[in-house]
C-alpha positions as CSV (number, residue, x, y, z in Angstrom):
1,M,24.4,-10.1,-17.1
2,R,26.6,-7.8,-14.7
3,N,27.4,-5.6,-17.9
4,L,23.6,-5.4,-18.4
5,G,23.2,-4.3,-15.0
6,K,25.9,-1.3,-15.0
7,I,24.3,-0.5,-18.5
8,V,20.8,0.0,-17.0
9,L,22.1,1.7,-13.6
10,A,23.9,4.2,-16.0
11,A,20.8,4.8,-18.0
12,A,18.6,5.0,-15.2
13,L,20.9,7.4,-13.2
14,A,21.4,9.4,-16.7
15,A,17.7,9.4,-17.3
16,G,17.5,12.1,-14.1
17,L,14.8,9.9,-12.5
18,S,11.8,12.1,-10.7
19,A,10.7,11.3,-7.0
20,C,8.1,13.5,-5.1
21,G,7.7,16.6,-7.9
22,S,11.9,17.2,-8.4
23,S,13.4,16.6,-11.4
24,D,16.5,15.8,-10.6
25,Q,16.6,12.5,-8.3
26,T,18.0,9.3,-9.3
27,S,17.5,6.3,-7.0
28,P,18.0,3.0,-6.1
29,G,15.6,0.8,-7.5
30,S,15.3,2.4,-10.5
31,A,17.1,0.0,-13.0
32,G,14.5,0.7,-15.5
33,G,11.8,-1.6,-14.4
34,V,14.4,-4.8,-14.6
35,T,12.2,-7.3,-12.3
36,I,14.6,-9.8,-10.6
37,G,13.3,-12.2,-8.2
38,K,10.1,-14.0,-7.7
39,T,6.8,-12.8,-6.4
40,T,5.3,-14.0,-3.2
41,T,1.4,-14.8,-3.6
42,T,-0.2,-14.0,-0.3
43,T,-3.9,-13.5,0.9
44,T,-5.2,-10.8,3.4
45,S,-7.8,-11.5,5.5
46,A,-9.1,-7.9,5.5
47,P,-8.7,-4.9,3.1
48,A,-5.2,-3.3,3.3
49,S,-7.1,-0.2,4.0
50,N,-8.8,-1.8,7.1
51,L,-5.5,-3.1,8.7
52,P,-3.0,-1.4,11.3
53,A,-0.1,0.3,9.6
54,C,2.7,-2.1,10.0
55,T,6.1,-1.2,11.8
56,V,9.1,-1.9,11.5
57,D,9.2,-4.7,13.3
58,Q,6.6,-6.9,11.5
59,I,8.7,-6.7,8.3
60,P,11.2,-10.3,8.7
61,I,14.5,-9.4,7.2
62,G,16.5,-12.3,6.8
63,G,20.7,-12.4,6.0
64,Q,23.8,-10.8,7.8
65,V,25.5,-7.9,6.7
66,G,28.0,-9.0,3.9
67,S,25.4,-11.1,2.1
68,K,22.4,-10.2,0.2
69,P,19.2,-9.6,2.5
70,T,15.9,-11.1,2.3
71,I,12.8,-8.8,2.6
72,T,9.1,-10.5,3.4
73,V,6.1,-7.7,3.4
74,P,3.8,-9.5,5.6
75,D,-0.1,-9.2,4.5
76,T,-1.4,-8.5,7.7
77,C,-0.4,-4.9,8.4
78,S,-1.2,-2.4,5.8
79,P,1.8,-0.1,4.0
80,P,3.0,2.2,6.8
81,K,2.0,6.6,6.1
82,E,5.3,8.0,7.0
83,L,9.2,7.6,6.7
84,L,10.1,4.4,9.0
85,S,14.1,3.2,9.5
86,K,15.6,0.6,11.8
87,D,18.9,-0.4,12.4
88,L,19.3,-4.5,12.2
89,T,22.9,-4.0,12.9
90,V,24.4,-1.0,14.1
91,G,28.1,-0.7,12.8
92,T,31.0,0.5,14.1
93,G,33.0,2.7,11.8
94,K,32.3,6.4,10.0
95,D,29.3,7.9,11.0
96,V,26.7,8.9,8.0
97,T,26.1,12.6,8.3
98,A,24.8,15.2,5.8
99,G,27.4,15.9,3.0
100,V,29.4,12.2,3.2
101,T,30.1,9.8,0.5
102,M,29.0,6.6,1.2
103,Q,28.8,3.3,-1.1
104,T,26.0,1.2,-0.4
105,H,24.5,-2.5,-1.0
106,Y,20.4,-2.6,-0.9
107,V,17.6,-4.7,-2.0
108,L,13.8,-3.0,-2.6
109,V,10.9,-4.9,-2.7
110,T,7.7,-3.3,-3.5
111,W,4.8,-3.4,-1.3
112,S,2.1,-4.1,-3.0
113,D,3.1,-7.1,-5.1
114,K,6.2,-8.0,-2.4
115,V,8.4,-8.1,-5.3
116,E,12.0,-7.9,-5.3
117,L,12.7,-5.1,-8.1
118,D,16.0,-4.0,-7.8
119,N,19.3,-4.9,-5.6
120,S,23.1,-4.1,-5.9
121,W,24.1,-7.5,-4.9
122,D,23.2,-9.3,-8.4
123,R,25.8,-6.8,-10.1
124,G,28.3,-7.0,-7.6
125,E,28.9,-3.5,-7.5
126,T,28.1,-1.2,-4.5
127,F,25.9,1.6,-5.3
128,P,27.8,5.1,-4.4
129,L,25.8,7.7,-2.6
130,E,27.3,10.9,-3.1
131,N,26.4,14.4,-0.9
132,V,24.2,12.1,1.4
133,G,20.7,14.6,2.4
134,Q,20.9,16.1,-1.1
135,A,22.2,13.0,-2.7
136,Q,20.1,12.8,-6.4
137,V,17.8,9.8,-4.9
138,I,14.7,9.5,-3.5
139,D,14.0,11.8,-0.4
140,G,13.0,8.7,1.7
141,W,17.2,7.5,1.4
142,N,18.5,11.2,1.7
143,E,16.6,11.1,5.2
144,G,17.2,7.4,5.5
145,V,20.3,6.9,5.9
146,I,21.7,9.8,8.0
147,G,22.9,8.5,11.0
148,M,23.6,5.0,10.0
149,K,27.6,3.8,10.7
150,E,30.1,2.2,8.1
151,G,29.2,-1.6,8.5
152,G,25.9,-1.0,9.7
153,R,22.3,-2.4,8.1
154,R,19.2,-0.4,7.9
155,L,15.8,-1.3,6.7
156,L,13.8,1.5,5.6
157,V,9.9,1.6,4.6
158,I,9.4,4.5,1.9
159,P,5.8,5.9,1.7
160,P,5.2,7.2,-1.9
161,E,5.5,10.9,-0.7
162,K,9.4,10.0,-0.1
163,G,9.8,7.8,-3.1
164,Y,7.9,8.0,-6.3
165,G,4.6,9.3,-6.0
166,Q,2.7,9.0,-8.8
167,G,5.3,6.6,-10.1
168,G,8.0,5.7,-13.1
169,R,10.7,3.6,-13.8
170,G,8.7,0.9,-13.3
171,I,7.6,1.8,-10.0
172,K,3.9,1.9,-9.5
173,P,1.8,4.7,-8.8
174,N,1.5,5.2,-5.0
175,E,3.8,2.6,-4.1
176,T,5.4,2.4,-0.7
177,L,9.1,1.0,-0.8
178,V,11.3,-1.4,1.4
179,F,14.8,-1.3,1.1
180,V,17.3,-3.2,3.2
181,V,20.5,-1.0,3.0
182,D,24.0,-1.8,3.7
183,A,26.6,0.8,4.8
184,V,29.7,-0.9,3.7
185,A,31.7,2.3,3.3
186,V,31.6,6.3,4.5
187,S,34.4,9.3,3.6
């Protein structure tokens, strides 16, 4: 399974996954549509469009830095329309600024179906992010990880415009993405 994860991630990176109209971006969470984890079935009392937009504080996250987190997408609010972030644990190491390289661990859950779509933990390897701010990832990651500190954990809620827009590589059109990102090392 570990080698399959490497092959899938390498293929995804080589494919130059597109996001937000740019043809040269790749992203964690794009492992060719591989679904890892379980679907959580929930019901809502009102259509999502009639619910208020969620805040980061309404999205339960379990687990500690250094172990795989869990993400629970609530059914009591709708996906936010802007990029949201929250430090779940503030690191004590080097700052993540534009241009740095960092090693990350992450988990991705899609909002619409509450499925864990991808994570680096199960592959047993961190995901490298080079030239933060202009890295070959979706805009939500480039913007969302700046300001972290090494050793920290951050929740990112990424709207479609800063993610995959019209979809692709296993991501549905207009999908909101929920990531928990650990800044393992910053250089």
